[in-house]
FILOTI-356271 format. One line per field, with one value per residue (C-alpha): residue number from 1; residue in three letters; z, y, x. Coordinates in steps of 0.1 Angstrom, whole numbers, always signed. Each point is the difference from the previous one (the first is absolute). Layout:
N
volum <- NUM,...
tivo <- ALA,...
up <- Z,...
north <- Y,...
east <- X,...
This chain:
449
volum <- 1,2,3,4,5,6,7,8,9,10,11,12,13,14,15,16,17,18,19,20,21,22,23,24,25,26,27,28,29,30,31,32,33,34,35,36,37,38,39,40,41,42,43,44,45,46,47,48,49,50,51,52,53,54,55,56,57,58,59,60,61,62,63,64,65,66,67,68,69,70,71,72,73,74,75,76,77,78,79,80,81,82,83,84,85,86,87,88,89,90,91,92,93,94,95,96,97,98,99,100,101,102,103,104,105,106,107,108,109,110,111,112,113,114,115,116,117,118,119,120,121,122,123,124,125,126,127,128,129,130,131,132,133,134,135,136,137,138,139,140,141,142,143,144,145,146,147,148,149,150,151,152,153,154,155,156,157,158,159,160,161,162,163,164,165,166,167,168,169,170,171,172,173,174,175,176,177,178,179,180,181,182,183,184,185,186,187,188,189,190,191,192,193,194,195,196,197,198,199,200,201,202,203,204,205,206,207,208,209,210,211,212,213,214,215,216,217,218,219,220,221,222,223,224,225,226,227,228,229,230,231,232,233,234,235,236,237,238,239,240,241,242,243,244,245,246,247,248,249,250,251,252,253,254,255,256,257,258,259,260,261,262,263,264,265,266,267,268,269,270,271,272,273,274,275,276,277,278,279,280,281,282,283,284,285,286,287,288,289,290,291,292,293,294,295,296,297,298,299,300,301,302,303,304,305,306,307,308,309,310,311,312,313,314,315,316,317,318,319,320,321,322,323,324,325,326,327,328,329,330,331,332,333,334,335,336,337,338,339,340,341,342,343,344,345,346,347,348,349,350,351,352,353,354,355,356,357,358,359,360,361,362,363,364,365,366,367,368,369,370,371,372,373,374,375,376,377,378,379,380,381,382,383,384,385,386,387,388,389,390,391,392,393,394,395,396,397,398,399,400,401,402,403,404,405,406,407,408,409,410,411,412,413,414,415,416,417,418,419,420,421,422,423,424,425,426,427,428,429,430,431,432,433,434,435,436,437,438,439,440,441,442,443,444,445,446,447,448,449
tivo <- MET,ALA,ASP,LEU,GLN,THR,MET,SER,PRO,GLU,PRO,VAL,SER,THR,ALA,ASP,GLU,GLU,ALA,PHE,ASN,ILE,LEU,ALA,GLN,ASN,VAL,THR,VAL,ASP,GLN,TYR,ARG,PHE,HIS,LEU,LEU,LYS,ASN,SER,MET,ALA,PHE,ALA,PHE,PHE,ASP,TYR,LEU,PHE,LYS,THR,PRO,ASP,PRO,ASP,VAL,HIS,ASP,PHE,CYS,ALA,GLU,HIS,ASP,ILE,SER,ILE,SER,THR,LEU,ARG,ARG,ARG,VAL,GLU,PRO,PHE,LYS,ALA,TYR,LEU,GLN,SER,LYS,GLY,VAL,THR,LEU,ASN,THR,SER,ALA,TRP,GLY,LEU,GLU,GLY,SER,GLU,LEU,ARG,ILE,ARG,MET,VAL,ILE,LEU,ASN,PHE,PHE,ILE,LEU,GLY,TYR,ARG,GLY,ALA,GLY,TRP,PRO,LEU,GLY,ASN,ASP,ASP,TYR,ARG,ARG,CYS,LEU,THR,GLU,CYS,SER,ARG,ILE,ALA,HIS,THR,TYR,PRO,GLY,PHE,TRP,PHE,THR,ALA,ASP,ALA,GLY,LEU,SER,LYS,GLN,ASP,LEU,LEU,ALA,MET,MET,VAL,GLN,HIS,MET,ARG,MET,GLN,GLN,GLY,LYS,VAL,LEU,PRO,GLN,GLU,VAL,ALA,PHE,THR,ARG,LEU,THR,GLN,ALA,PRO,GLY,ALA,GLN,VAL,LEU,PRO,ASP,VAL,ILE,GLU,ALA,ASP,GLN,ALA,TRP,VAL,SER,THR,ASN,GLU,SER,GLY,PHE,PHE,TYR,PHE,CYS,ARG,ILE,HIS,PHE,LEU,SER,LEU,GLY,THR,LYS,PRO,THR,ALA,THR,ASP,HIS,TRP,LEU,VAL,ASP,HIS,PHE,GLN,ARG,ARG,ASP,ASN,VAL,VAL,ALA,HIS,PHE,ALA,ASP,GLY,LEU,ILE,ASP,PHE,LEU,VAL,ALA,GLN,ASP,PRO,GLU,LEU,LEU,GLN,ALA,THR,PRO,LYS,ASP,HIS,GLU,LEU,LEU,ARG,ALA,ASN,LEU,TYR,ARG,ILE,THR,TYR,SER,TYR,TRP,LEU,PHE,GLY,GLY,ASP,PHE,SER,LYS,ARG,LEU,ASP,PHE,TYR,ASP,GLU,ASP,ARG,ASN,ALA,ALA,SER,PHE,GLY,HIS,LEU,PRO,GLY,LEU,ILE,ASP,ALA,TYR,PHE,GLU,SER,LEU,ASP,GLY,ASP,ALA,ALA,ALA,MET,ARG,PRO,TYR,GLN,GLY,ILE,MET,ARG,ARG,VAL,LEU,TYR,GLY,LEU,VAL,ARG,ASP,ASP,PHE,PRO,ALA,LEU,ASP,GLU,ASP,HIS,GLN,LEU,SER,VAL,ALA,VAL,LEU,ILE,GLU,PRO,GLY,THR,PHE,THR,LEU,ARG,ASP,ILE,LEU,HIS,PHE,LEU,ASP,GLY,ILE,SER,PHE,VAL,LYS,LEU,ALA,GLU,SER,THR,ASN,GLU,PRO,ASN,ALA,ASP,VAL,ILE,ILE,THR,THR,LEU,THR,SER,PRO,GLU,LEU,ILE,ASN,GLN,TYR,TYR,GLY,ASP,ASP,HIS,ALA,PRO,LEU,ILE,GLN,TRP,GLN,THR,ILE,ALA,GLN,GLU,GLU,ASP,TYR,TYR,ARG,LEU,TYR,ALA,GLU,LEU,MET,ARG,ARG,HIS,GLU,GLU,LYS,ASN,ALA,GLN,ALA,ALA,SER,ALA,GLY
up <- +0,+9,-34,-19,+20,-12,-36,+0,-8,+22,+33,+21,+36,+13,-5,-8,-29,-18,+2,-13,-30,-8,+2,-19,-29,-20,+10,-21,+13,-20,+14,+36,-6,-14,+30,+23,-23,+2,+38,-2,+6,-22,-29,+5,-1,-32,-16,+8,-10,-35,-8,+12,-24,+29,+30,+34,+29,+25,-17,+1,+37,+9,-20,+16,+35,+1,+9,-25,+22,+2,-37,-6,+19,-19,-35,+6,-16,-33,+1,+2,-29,-21,+8,-12,-33,-4,+13,+31,+20,+4,+34,-1,-11,-6,-38,-24,-14,-26,-36,-14,-16,+33,+18,-25,+4,+38,-2,-27,+21,+31,-18,-17,+32,+24,-22,-12,-3,+19,-22,-17,+18,-15,-2,-27,-22,-4,-7,-29,-12,-2,-19,-24,-6,-7,-24,-18,-5,-12,-26,-11,-5,-11,-7,+26,+27,+27,-10,+7,+24,+8,+16,+21,+37,+31,+2,-35,+10,+33,-19,-21,+31,+17,-32,-4,+38,+0,-32,+15,+31,-23,+3,-36,-9,-10,-35,+0,-31,+14,-9,-37,+6,+2,-26,-28,-15,-33,-27,+23,+1,+24,+28,-1,+27,+18,+31,-5,+14,-7,-10,-27,+21,+30,-23,-14,+34,+17,-29,+6,+37,-12,-22,+28,+24,-25,-5,+34,+20,-6,-22,+23,-26,-16,-35,-15,-6,-28,+23,+7,-38,-5,+28,-13,-35,+12,+21,-24,-26,+23,+6,+31,+37,+8,-26,+4,+37,-1,-30,+14,+33,-19,-22,+31,+18,-31,-3,+35,-9,-30,-5,-7,-27,-27,+13,-25,+9,+1,+28,+25,-15,+31,+22,-25,+0,+39,+1,-24,+23,+31,-16,-16,+33,+19,-28,-1,+37,+3,+30,+22,+0,+16,-11,+13,+7,+29,+19,-4,+26,-20,-14,+16,+6,-31,-18,+30,-9,-28,-33,-20,+21,-3,-38,+0,+20,-25,-29,+15,+5,-36,-15,-26,-27,+7,+21,+26,+9,+19,+23,+28,+4,+7,+37,-5,-31,+11,+18,-27,-27,+19,+3,-37,-14,+23,-17,-34,+14,+26,-4,+12,+31,+14,+23,+29,-1,+27,-14,+13,-2,+4,+14,-2,-13,-38,-16,+31,+3,+27,-24,-27,+24,+15,-34,-13,+31,-3,-38,+9,+23,-19,+24,+0,-26,+2,+3,-33,+16,+33,+12,-11,+21,+0,+12,+27,+16,-3,+3,+9,+14,+11,+38,+0,+2,-15,-31,-4,+5,-28,-24,+12,+23,+36,-8,-18,-2,+27,-1,-1,+10,-21,+5,-24,+5,+3,+9,-12,+31,-6,-34,+16,+26,-27,-21,+30,+8,-35,-2,+33,-13,-33,+18,+23,-29,-18,+32,+6,-36,+3,+32,-15,-31
north <- +0,+24,-7,+8,+32,+11,-9,+18,+38,+1,-18,-12,+8,-35,-34,-23,-23,+28,+23,-29,-5,+37,+1,-33,+6,+20,-20,-29,-30,+10,+36,-13,-25,+28,+21,-27,-4,+37,-3,-28,+11,-29,+11,+36,-9,-21,+25,+27,-23,-8,+35,+20,+4,-1,-15,+0,-19,+26,+28,-22,-8,+36,+11,-28,+2,-36,-18,-21,-30,+3,+5,-30,-22,+15,-6,-34,-21,+19,+4,-38,-3,+24,-21,-32,+18,+11,+36,+13,+32,+14,+4,+38,+17,-31,+7,-27,-23,-28,-5,+30,-24,-17,+33,+13,-31,+4,+37,-7,-27,+21,+28,-23,-16,+30,+25,-23,+21,+28,+27,+5,-4,+31,+22,+11,+19,-31,-21,+24,-1,-38,+2,+25,-23,-30,+22,+11,-36,-11,+28,-3,-37,-9,-35,-17,-22,+21,+32,-13,+27,-22,-25,+25,-7,+17,-25,+10,+37,-9,-19,+31,+22,-23,+0,+38,+5,-22,+15,+35,-13,-9,-38,-12,-36,-14,-13,-32,-21,-22,+27,-7,-32,+23,+26,-23,-33,-17,+10,+24,+38,+14,+20,+36,+20,+19,+14,+32,+4,+19,-30,-25,-31,+13,+6,-35,-17,+20,-7,-37,+5,+18,-30,-24,+17,-1,-38,-11,-1,-30,+2,-8,+0,-29,+7,+9,+38,+16,+0,-37,-8,+22,-17,-35,+9,+18,-27,-27,+19,+2,-37,+1,-11,+20,-17,-34,-1,+13,-20,-31,+3,+2,-30,-19,+6,-7,-34,-9,+2,-21,+22,+30,-17,+15,+35,+27,+27,+26,-20,+12,+34,+21,-24,-1,+38,+1,-28,+20,+30,-18,-20,+31,+19,-27,-4,+38,+4,-32,-11,+13,+36,+21,-8,+7,-37,+3,+20,-23,-28,-18,-33,+3,-37,-9,-16,-23,-24,-23,-14,+32,+15,-33,+1,+35,-14,-29,+25,+20,-33,-9,+33,-2,+22,+37,-3,-17,+35,+4,-31,+20,+20,-30,+9,+36,-6,-30,+18,+26,-25,-21,+30,+7,-35,-15,+17,-14,-35,-6,-38,+0,+20,-18,-25,+23,+23,+1,-12,+22,-7,+28,-6,+34,+8,+4,+34,+20,+28,-21,-28,+24,+18,-32,-16,+32,+0,-37,+4,+24,-24,-20,-30,-6,-19,-2,-34,-9,-4,+9,-36,-6,-30,+9,+36,+9,+26,+12,+37,+4,+24,-29,-6,-32,-32,-20,+21,-1,-38,-3,+14,-16,-28,-4,-4,+33,+24,+26,+30,+37,+19,+32,+30,+13,+35,-2,+27,+6,-15,-32,-4,+5,-27,-23,+4,-7,-31,-13,+6,-19,-30,+0,-1,-27,-21,+1,-6,-31,-11,+6,-21,-28,+0
east <- +0,+28,+17,-32,-4,+35,-9,-33,-3,-31,+7,-30,-5,-11,+16,-29,-11,-18,+31,+21,-22,+1,+38,+5,-23,+26,+31,+10,+19,+31,-2,-2,+28,+22,-8,+13,+31,+8,+1,+25,+36,+13,-22,+10,+37,-1,-23,+27,+29,-15,-10,+31,+30,+25,-17,+16,-14,+14,-21,-31,+4,+6,-32,-21,+15,+9,+33,+18,-2,-38,-3,+22,-24,-30,+15,+16,-27,-1,+38,+3,-24,+22,+30,-18,-5,+36,-4,+18,+4,+35,+14,+6,-32,-22,-1,-10,+26,-4,-9,-19,-25,-7,-2,-26,-22,+1,-10,-27,-17,+2,-18,-25,-10,+4,-18,-28,-31,+16,+15,+33,+34,+16,-31,-25,+26,+21,-31,-9,+35,-1,-33,+15,+30,-22,-20,+32,+11,-34,-2,+37,-2,-35,-10,+23,-15,+15,-18,-36,-14,-30,+24,+19,-2,+12,+29,+11,+1,+17,+27,+6,+1,+26,+21,+1,+4,+31,+14,-4,+18,+29,-7,-2,+1,+34,+4,-21,+1,-27,-26,+7,-20,-30,+8,+13,-11,+8,-24,-19,+0,+26,-17,+10,+17,-28,+17,+19,+35,+32,+19,-12,+10,-20,-30,+2,+4,-27,-23,+7,-11,-31,-9,+8,-23,-28,+3,+12,-33,-21,-31,-29,-29,-17,+11,+34,+6,+19,+30,-3,-2,+31,+19,-7,+10,+31,+15,-9,+19,+30,-1,+21,+0,-32,-21,+17,-7,-36,-10,+16,-19,-34,+10,+11,-33,-21,+17,-12,-37,-11,-31,+23,+21,-21,+5,+13,+25,-28,-17,+25,+11,-8,+18,+29,+3,+0,+26,+22,-4,+11,+27,+15,-1,+18,+25,+6,+4,+21,-21,-27,-13,-26,-36,-35,-5,+25,-25,-30,-5,-27,+13,+34,-1,-19,+29,+6,-28,-11,+12,+5,+29,+18,-4,+15,+30,+3,+0,+29,+19,-5,+13,+27,+15,-1,-32,+22,+12,-33,+6,+17,-32,-22,-5,-9,-22,-19,-29,-3,-2,-25,-23,+3,-6,-26,-30,+10,+5,-27,+0,+37,-9,-30,+15,+8,-30,-27,-33,-28,-38,-24,-35,-18,-34,+2,-6,+10,+26,+16,+7,+12,+24,+15,+5,+17,+23,+9,+8,+28,+18,+26,+2,-38,-20,-38,-16,-16,-34,-16,+1,+36,+11,+37,-3,+25,-23,-36,-9,-37,-26,-22,-1,-21,+21,-28,-1,+38,+0,-27,+25,+33,-9,+10,+37,+4,+30,+6,-23,+8,-31,-7,-22,-26,+14,+38,+24,+36,+15,-21,+16,+34,-6,-14,+32,+22,-20,+1,+37,+5,-20,+19,+33,-13,-12,+33,+20,-20,+5,+38,+2,-21,+22
């Protein structure tokens, strides 16, 4: 309530439910989250560190009236995360050290997640400058996939902001021939230099970073975009480790399921494009790097269960030729690859899933909402019918044991009682319970095997 008071231009005089509703009606979840972040000393420090040309921890501590020892304790978790991605803080002023490419990805993800739905890190003038720069590129180089204004997202603009911010701080990328894998391909049109700089090699290299940011993030739609089509064509023309590894993984998984042997290359084109993205990124960085997935707890243990993760391991072990260069990244790529391929190969991922039967009155909003919720949980599969005998758990609004026994018999699966009107915390508790039962089921299967 006190937080909402400070965020509202018209504070209320009493602290009751009516006052809360008045204050909260114009505050989004992202705005409130950002309000809490701004009051975090760790967030304030890294926000300062990333934005300031010559940051100095002593200046920051003096301005915020905090000791270095206290700040060190506050920033330790994120500092450890940076170190795991190859970025460190120097011992004198706590400035950033490491590969410029790695540093930029850390900063970009920090701003994408920190400023989600909450303004622009460098203010409105910089935001308008980024829009102007994108418009310049679009009008100067019409017809290229990267100029599609309709597909421009906040993360695209933030990538440009981070790039120009670092260039203005004198932190240009070193000459990186690996970017030519994006700008040139046999038989394809060479992508032009689109980022302006005083030196030609800087313009070429920074243009490569611009293209990388536009293809790096996974395509989350249901159909391939113009960028996806370009990406598939580009890397297949290059015929190198990226295409060999990604194409090989799809072929390997298709071969495991006889029903998929008639599949055409187009059947997995969106997956292929995303595999090219992730393979190129790990190849470019030579290992792990900062990504948004690092900050999401969901499915953190997903690749620990079932047949599909084992197939991914088997594929890595079978690598030969130039694709064998990806073998050292097996441990850090395994969970990411599992998350990418499982939707295209559901038959290979069924053995570990928790089978859930739902016994709720048909045609109700309650049934619609719970089915929508369960559909978004990767380790859950819905029982094929209400009276599915092999269900691991039954979710129901019925309270009569007799009625439930009529559907499932006396020896039915454990019940999870559900409400006709569920609140957000009810869904959270349900998710936690389903996760617990899923892990318990697979632990029992492992001990039995």
